C-alpha positions, 0 to 999 in steps of 0.5 A: 672101938671097932673090936668092943662094937663086933663082939657086942654084935655077937653076942648079940646075936648068939641069944635068941631071939625073945632074950633081949626083946623082954619076951620071958623064957618058956615055963614048961608043965611037965609032959603027962604021959611020961618020958617023951620020944627023945631028951629036951635038948633033942627036941628043941633042935630036931623037932621040925625035921621029925614033924616034916618026916611024919608029915611025909609018912602020914600025909602022903604015904597014909600010914596013920597008925604010926608010933609017934604022931602030932595027936600024941604029942599034944595028948601028952603035952597039952593044947599045941598052941599054948604049948608049941607057942611059948617056945616059937615067941621066944625063939622068934619063930612064927608058925602057922600050923593052927590055921589048918590044924586043930590045935587039941586032940581029937575026941576018944570014943 
């Protein structure tokens, strides 16, 4: 009986937070710009590290013409609040980026 309970607990913990909470799996539109900077499985796992690295390069080092930028992601994937929120809600991850940052790309002049 304890083994069965332990297995049920392990199975529950292995699911993303939204999977057991009635949250629909994200359905993301394809990127408009063609190929992303990394395959989807890499982006799912490593994008927080990529964003932190780019923040350091942009904010702390002042490099604003980088090949990879959050604005580039938004231009390709659409409004970040919508694109980012779907997966973060599904995974049970709270993001507060857009309390300070705009959720849409700057107007092109």
